[in-house]
C-alpha positions in Angstrom: 132.3 163.7 109.0 133.5 160.3 110.3 131.6 158.9 113.2 133.7 157.7 116.2 132.6 154.3 117.5 133.1 153.8 121.2 130.8 150.9 121.9 128.8 148.1 120.1 125.2 147.0 120.6 124.3 143.6 119.3 121.0 142.1 118.5 121.1 138.3 119.2 118.7 136.3 117.0 119.9 136.3 113.4 123.0 138.3 114.3 124.9 136.3 117.0 122.9 133.1 116.8 121.6 131.5 113.6 118.2 131.1 115.3 116.0 132.8 112.7 116.2 129.8 110.4 115.3 127.5 113.2 112.6 129.7 114.5 110.9 129.6 111.0 111.2 125.8 111.0 109.7 125.6 114.5 106.8 127.9 113.4 106.2 125.8 110.3 106.1 122.6 112.3 103.8 124.1 114.9 101.4 125.3 112.2 101.3 121.7 110.8 100.5 120.4 114.2 97.7 122.9 114.7 96.3 122.2 111.2 96.7 125.8 109.9 98.5 127.0 106.8 101.9 128.6 107.2 102.1 132.1 105.8 105.7 133.4 105.3 104.6 137.0 104.7 103.0 137.0 108.2 105.9 135.2 109.8 108.3 137.8 108.5 106.4 140.5 110.5 107.5 138.8 113.7 111.2 139.4 113.1 112.9 141.6 115.7 109.9 142.2 118.0 109.1 141.2 121.5 106.6 138.6 122.8 103.8 141.1 123.6 103.9 142.9 120.3 104.0 139.6 118.4 101.0 138.4 120.4 99.0 141.3 119.2 99.9 140.5 115.6 98.9 136.9 116.1 95.5 138.1 117.5 94.9 140.3 114.5 95.9 137.7 112.0 94.3 134.5 113.5 91.4 136.0 115.5 90.5 136.6 119.1 90.8 133.0 120.4 93.3 133.7 123.2 93.8 130.1 124.2 94.6 129.1 120.6 96.9 132.0 120.0 98.9 131.4 123.1 99.2 127.7 122.3 100.4 128.5 118.8 102.9 131.2 119.9 104.2 129.3 122.9 104.3 126.1 120.9 106.8 127.2 118.3 108.8 129.2 120.8 109.1 126.2 123.2 110.2 124.0 120.3 112.8 126.6 119.4 114.0 126.8 123.0 114.4 123.0 123.0 116.6 123.1 119.9 118.7 125.9 121.5 119.1 124.0 124.8 120.2 120.9 122.8 122.9 122.9 121.1 121.3 122.5 117.7 121.3 126.2 116.9 124.8 127.4 115.9 126.4 130.8 116.1 126.6 133.1 113.0 130.0 133.2 111.2 132.4 135.5 113.1 130.2 136.0 116.1 132.3 134.4 118.8 135.5 135.7 117.2 134.2 139.3 117.2 132.7 139.3 120.7 135.9 137.6 122.1 138.1 140.2 120.4 136.1 143.1 121.7 136.1 141.7 125.3 139.9 141.1 125.1 140.3 144.8 124.3 137.9 145.9 127.0 135.7 147.6 124.4 132.2 148.2 125.7 129.5 145.9 124.2 125.9 145.4 125.0 123.4 142.7 124.0 120.0 144.2 123.1 117.5 141.6 122.3 113.8 141.0 122.4 114.6 137.6 123.9 114.6 136.9 127.7 117.5 135.9 129.9 116.6 132.2 129.8 117.0 132.1 126.1 120.2 134.1 126.2 121.8 131.8 128.8 120.7 128.7 126.9 122.1 130.0 123.6 125.6 130.2 125.0 125.6 127.6 127.8 124.4 124.9 125.3 127.8 125.4 123.5 129.8 125.3 126.8 130.1 129.1 127.0 129.3 131.7 129.6 127.2 134.7 128.4 130.0 137.1 127.2 128.2 140.3 127.9 128.5 142.6 130.9 125.7 144.7 129.7 122.3 143.2 128.6 119.0 144.8 127.8 116.1 142.4 127.0 112.5 142.8 125.8 111.5 142.6 129.4 113.4 145.8 130.2 111.5 148.0 127.7 107.9 149.1 127.2 108.1 149.6 123.5 109.2 147.0 120.9 111.4 147.6 117.9 111.1 149.6 115.5 111.0 151.9 118.5 114.7 152.5 119.5 114.1 152.4 123.3 116.1 149.2 123.7 119.1 150.7 121.9 118.9 154.0 123.9 118.8 152.0 127.1 121.8 149.9 126.0 123.9 153.0 125.3 122.9 154.5 128.6 124.0 151.3 130.4 127.4 151.6 128.8 127.7 155.3 129.7 127.8 156.3 126.0 125.7 158.4 123.7 123.8 156.4 121.1 125.6 158.3 118.3 128.9 156.8 119.6 127.5 153.2 119.4 127.4 150.8 116.4 124.2 148.8 116.4 124.5 145.5 114.6 121.1 144.2 113.3 119.6 141.9 110.8 115.8 142.5 110.9 113.9 145.3 109.3 112.4 146.3 112.6 115.8 146.4 114.3 117.5 148.3 111.4 114.8 150.9 111.4 115.2 151.4 115.2 119.0 151.7 114.7 118.6 154.3 112.0 115.9 156.3 113.9 118.0 156.8 117.0 121.1 158.0 115.0 123.3 155.2 116.0 126.1 153.9 113.7 123.7 151.5 112.1 125.1 148.3 110.7 123.1 145.6 109.0 124.3 142.0 108.5 121.5 140.4 106.5 120.2 137.1 107.6 116.8 136.0 106.1 115.9 139.4 104.8 118.0 141.5 102.4 118.0 145.3 102.9 115.6 147.4 100.9 117.0 150.1 98.6 115.9 152.7 101.2 117.8 151.0 103.9 120.9 150.8 101.7 120.8 154.6 101.5 120.3 155.1 105.2 122.6 152.5 106.7 126.1 153.5 107.9 127.4 150.0 107.1 126.1 146.9 105.2 128.3 143.9 105.8 127.9 140.2 104.8 129.1 138.8 108.1 130.6 139.6 111.5 134.2 139.1 110.2 133.7 142.1 108.1 132.2 144.0 111.0 135.4 143.2 113.0 137.5 144.8 110.3 135.4 148.0 110.5 135.9 148.1 114.3 139.6 147.4 114.5 140.7 151.0 114.0 138.4 152.2 116.8 139.1 149.5 119.3 142.9 149.4 118.9 144.2 152.1 116.6 147.8 151.0 117.1 146.9 147.6 115.7 144.8 148.8 112.8 147.5 147.9 110.3 148.4 144.6 111.8 
């Protein structure tokens, strides 16, 4: 039975902004400054989670030196924030086109991201844009990080929709798992990580970019224009 899509929930990092590539560079540079070896397998565990959850992972991996862990975590995040504010970090292909089209058609959309409002504003303002979301849920608004689906359930609630009516667009394993768990119309647009075989079986949609997501949504947003 076909699922009816009445709203869209977007992750930000790696979906709307091409920030995951720059976040990795920032972490690599900070590791060099701190004199520690960069471990990509550890870094991949940080995708899609909030600051507090990531902090716990840092503590487990690097040890209980709170001052060092905080300086490492904040160091790379501050460097990333500087690049975002300078407009260095671009949008993903099709992001602005898709969001603008949905807003033009008054289709409910929500930004659901582990990032805070400062980073959200900077990501758009640095490119001369206002934040194009009426509904936003951040990592500060939830108590449980992805892969728990709390952030998506709150997003659907904000839009006045059931989660089963919402497409969730994600790129990270943590985010995809949360989208699948809550029975949303899960859609993965891979960024750094390709989907596992299990995810391919469970996902509702797997698309290469947001232009392809737009084509999926057109019949639900404006049925009369579906063939145009």
